[in-house]
C-alpha positions as a LaTeX table, in Angstrom:
\begin{tabular}{lrrr}
\hline
Residue & $x$ (\AA) & $y$ (\AA) & $z$ (\AA) \\
\hline
Met1 & $-93.23$ & $-20.06$ & $-21.53$ \\
Ile2 & $-89.50$ & $-20.73$ & $-21.50$ \\
Lys3 & $-87.66$ & $-19.43$ & $-18.42$ \\
Pro4 & $-90.35$ & $-16.95$ & $-17.35$ \\
Lys5 & $-89.08$ & $-13.83$ & $-15.62$ \\
Pro6 & $-91.17$ & $-11.17$ & $-13.85$ \\
Phe7 & $-90.83$ & $-7.66$ & $-15.24$ \\
Ser8 & $-92.19$ & $-4.35$ & $-13.93$ \\
Val9 & $-92.47$ & $-1.26$ & $-16.06$ \\
Val10 & $-93.79$ & 2.25 & $-15.44$ \\
Ser11 & $-96.28$ & 3.49 & $-18.06$ \\
Met12 & $-96.45$ & 7.01 & $-19.46$ \\
Asp13 & $-99.06$ & 7.78 & $-16.78$ \\
Gly14 & $-96.72$ & 6.70 & $-13.98$ \\
Glu15 & $-98.59$ & 3.45 & $-13.34$ \\
Thr16 & $-96.46$ & 0.36 & $-12.56$ \\
Arg17 & $-97.47$ & $-2.60$ & $-14.70$ \\
Glu18 & $-96.40$ & $-6.22$ & $-14.18$ \\
Tyr19 & $-95.54$ & $-8.61$ & $-17.01$ \\
Val20 & $-93.79$ & $-11.94$ & $-17.43$ \\
Leu21 & $-91.03$ & $-12.12$ & $-20.01$ \\
Ser22 & $-89.91$ & $-15.40$ & $-21.54$ \\
Arg23 & $-87.19$ & $-16.70$ & $-23.80$ \\
Phe24 & $-87.82$ & $-17.09$ & $-27.50$ \\
Pro25 & $-87.94$ & $-20.62$ & $-28.87$ \\
Ala26 & $-84.92$ & $-21.18$ & $-31.15$ \\
Leu27 & $-86.56$ & $-20.73$ & $-34.57$ \\
Asp28 & $-88.81$ & $-17.86$ & $-33.51$ \\
Gly29 & $-85.82$ & $-16.17$ & $-31.90$ \\
Arg30 & $-83.77$ & $-16.55$ & $-35.06$ \\
Glu31 & $-86.55$ & $-14.97$ & $-37.14$ \\
Ile32 & $-87.01$ & $-12.10$ & $-34.68$ \\
Ile33 & $-83.29$ & $-11.34$ & $-34.45$ \\
Ala34 & $-82.87$ & $-11.50$ & $-38.22$ \\
Gln35 & $-85.76$ & $-9.12$ & $-38.98$ \\
Tyr36 & $-86.63$ & $-6.92$ & $-36.00$ \\
Pro37 & $-83.53$ & $-4.67$ & $-35.68$ \\
Val38 & $-83.21$ & $-4.08$ & $-39.44$ \\
Ser39 & $-86.92$ & $-3.38$ & $-39.88$ \\
Met40 & $-86.58$ & $-0.35$ & $-37.54$ \\
Val41 & $-84.04$ & 1.42 & $-39.78$ \\
Pro42 & $-85.73$ & 4.14 & $-41.87$ \\
Lys43 & $-85.65$ & 3.60 & $-45.63$ \\
Leu44 & $-84.15$ & 0.12 & $-45.11$ \\
Gly45 & $-86.82$ & $-1.68$ & $-43.13$ \\
Glu46 & $-90.54$ & $-1.87$ & $-43.62$ \\
Tyr47 & $-93.03$ & $-0.91$ & $-40.94$ \\
Ala48 & $-95.25$ & $-3.91$ & $-41.71$ \\
Thr49 & $-92.35$ & $-6.27$ & $-40.98$ \\
Asn50 & $-91.46$ & $-4.35$ & $-37.82$ \\
Arg51 & $-95.07$ & $-4.53$ & $-36.60$ \\
Glu52 & $-95.21$ & $-8.26$ & $-37.33$ \\
Met53 & $-91.97$ & $-8.84$ & $-35.39$ \\
Ala54 & $-93.16$ & $-6.65$ & $-32.49$ \\
Leu55 & $-96.33$ & $-8.75$ & $-32.25$ \\
Lys56 & $-94.23$ & $-11.92$ & $-32.36$ \\
Ile57 & $-92.03$ & $-10.57$ & $-29.53$ \\
Met58 & $-95.10$ & $-9.66$ & $-27.50$ \\
Ser59 & $-96.50$ & $-13.18$ & $-27.94$ \\
Phe60 & $-93.72$ & $-14.31$ & $-25.55$ \\
Val61 & $-94.84$ & $-11.76$ & $-22.93$ \\
Ala62 & $-97.65$ & $-12.52$ & $-20.50$ \\
Val63 & $-99.76$ & $-10.80$ & $-17.90$ \\
Val64 & $-100.82$ & $-12.47$ & $-14.67$ \\
Leu65 & $-104.59$ & $-12.69$ & $-14.33$ \\
Pro66 & $-106.39$ & $-12.24$ & $-10.98$ \\
Asn67 & $-106.76$ & $-16.05$ & $-10.74$ \\
Gly68 & $-102.96$ & $-16.41$ & $-10.98$ \\
Gln69 & $-102.87$ & $-17.83$ & $-14.49$ \\
Gln70 & $-100.70$ & $-16.23$ & $-17.14$ \\
Leu71 & $-102.15$ & $-14.90$ & $-20.37$ \\
Ala72 & $-99.70$ & $-14.59$ & $-23.28$ \\
Leu73 & $-100.20$ & $-11.47$ & $-25.39$ \\
Thr74 & $-100.63$ & $-13.43$ & $-28.63$ \\
Ser75 & $-102.71$ & $-10.96$ & $-30.64$ \\
Ala76 & $-102.89$ & $-7.25$ & $-31.39$ \\
Asp77 & $-106.12$ & $-7.02$ & $-29.37$ \\
Leu78 & $-104.51$ & $-8.62$ & $-26.31$ \\
Val79 & $-101.52$ & $-6.30$ & $-26.60$ \\
Asn80 & $-103.77$ & $-3.25$ & $-26.91$ \\
Asn81 & $-105.91$ & $-4.41$ & $-23.96$ \\
His82 & $-102.99$ & $-5.09$ & $-21.58$ \\
Val83 & $-100.34$ & $-2.55$ & $-22.63$ \\
Pro84 & $-101.51$ & 0.99 & $-21.89$ \\
Asp85 & $-99.35$ & 2.96 & $-24.36$ \\
Trp86 & $-96.71$ & 2.71 & $-27.07$ \\
Glu87 & $-93.89$ & 3.76 & $-24.73$ \\
Thr88 & $-94.66$ & 0.93 & $-22.31$ \\
Met89 & $-94.65$ & $-1.48$ & $-25.24$ \\
Ala90 & $-91.27$ & $-0.13$ & $-26.39$ \\
Lys91 & $-89.86$ & $-0.69$ & $-22.88$ \\
Ile92 & $-91.18$ & $-4.28$ & $-22.93$ \\
Glu93 & $-89.67$ & $-4.88$ & $-26.39$ \\
Ile94 & $-86.28$ & $-3.59$ & $-25.23$ \\
Ala95 & $-86.45$ & $-5.78$ & $-22.11$ \\
Met96 & $-87.31$ & $-8.80$ & $-24.27$ \\
Met97 & $-84.36$ & $-8.15$ & $-26.59$ \\
Glu98 & $-82.03$ & $-7.77$ & $-23.61$ \\
Tyr99 & $-83.39$ & $-10.96$ & $-22.01$ \\
Asn100 & $-83.18$ & $-13.01$ & $-25.20$ \\
Cys101 & $-79.95$ & $-11.74$ & $-26.77$ \\
Ser102 & $-76.66$ & $-11.53$ & $-24.93$ \\
Phe103 & $-75.40$ & $-8.91$ & $-27.40$ \\
Phe104 & $-78.37$ & $-6.66$ & $-26.56$ \\
Ala105 & $-77.60$ & $-6.82$ & $-22.83$ \\
Pro106 & $-77.41$ & $-3.45$ & $-21.04$ \\
Gly107 & $-74.13$ & $-1.74$ & $-21.90$ \\
Lys108 & $-73.47$ & $-3.94$ & $-24.92$ \\
Ile109 & $-76.11$ & $-2.59$ & $-27.27$ \\
Ser110 & $-74.34$ & 0.76 & $-27.71$ \\
Gly111 & $-71.17$ & $-1.07$ & $-28.77$ \\
Leu112 & $-73.17$ & $-3.06$ & $-31.32$ \\
Phe113 & $-74.66$ & 0.12 & $-32.79$ \\
Glu114 & $-71.26$ & 1.83 & $-32.85$ \\
Gly115 & $-69.88$ & $-1.12$ & $-34.86$ \\
Leu116 & $-72.83$ & $-0.98$ & $-37.26$ \\
Glu117 & $-72.39$ & 2.78 & $-37.64$ \\
Ala118 & $-68.69$ & 2.40 & $-38.52$ \\
Lys119 & $-69.46$ & $-0.29$ & $-41.10$ \\
Ala120 & $-72.26$ & 1.80 & $-42.59$ \\
Gln121 & $-69.94$ & 4.82 & $-42.90$ \\
Gln122 & $-67.29$ & 2.70 & $-44.66$ \\
Trp123 & $-69.86$ & 1.27 & $-47.08$ \\
Ile124 & $-71.35$ & 4.72 & $-47.83$ \\
Thr125 & $-67.88$ & 6.21 & $-48.40$ \\
Arg126 & $-66.88$ & 3.39 & $-50.81$ \\
Thr127 & $-70.20$ & 3.64 & $-52.66$ \\
Leu128 & $-70.11$ & 7.42 & $-53.03$ \\
Thr129 & $-66.44$ & 7.43 & $-54.03$ \\
Gly130 & $-67.17$ & 4.87 & $-56.75$ \\
Leu131 & $-70.15$ & 6.85 & $-58.01$ \\
Leu132 & $-68.14$ & 10.06 & $-57.98$ \\
Ala133 & $-65.41$ & 8.46 & $-60.08$ \\
Gln134 & $-67.98$ & 7.20 & $-62.59$ \\
Ser135 & $-69.65$ & 10.58 & $-62.94$ \\
Ser136 & $-66.42$ & 12.61 & $-63.22$ \\
Lys137 & $-65.37$ & 13.90 & $-66.61$ \\
Gly138 & $-62.41$ & 12.26 & $-68.26$ \\
Ala139 & $-58.93$ & 13.79 & $-68.10$ \\
Glu140 & $-59.03$ & 14.94 & $-71.75$ \\
Pro141 & $-57.83$ & 18.49 & $-72.41$ \\
Pro142 & $-60.42$ & 20.98 & $-73.65$ \\
Ser143 & $-60.92$ & 21.18 & $-77.41$ \\
Thr144 & $-58.90$ & 23.79 & $-79.28$ \\
Asn145 & $-61.62$ & 24.36 & $-81.88$ \\
\hline
\end{tabular}
C-alpha cells in the first residue's frame, strides 16, 4: 500500500468501522480518474464500468485483521464481507477520491462540479440552438395559389 492512512467511517447502523486508505499507483489512478466520475453520470456512463472502477478503488482499501496484518479488499466478495452496506462503501469511495485527487479535496469538489455544469449548459444550448435552426422552416413567404 502506498502512503497508508487510517480511516474511520460510521455505517448505516451507527457502527464505527476502521479501514486503511492508500494512494493509487500512477497508471491505476489515471484509469480510475478517467472513468469513475463520468461513469456515474446517468445516460452518459455505464453501470458496469462504474462497478469495475469502484472495485478497483476498493482494492486500494484495506481492513486490519485481528493479528494486525492488513487485508486489501481486492474482490467483490472481500468488499461484501468487510463493508456492511452501500452507504459505507460510498463514504469510503469519496474518501479515496479526496485522498488521491487534490481537485476532489473537501471544498474543491463543488467548484469542479459547478464548472462542469456551466460547460454542460453551454454545450446543450449550442447543440439545441443548432438543431432548432436546422428544423425551422425557411423564410419563404406562403404560396399565393
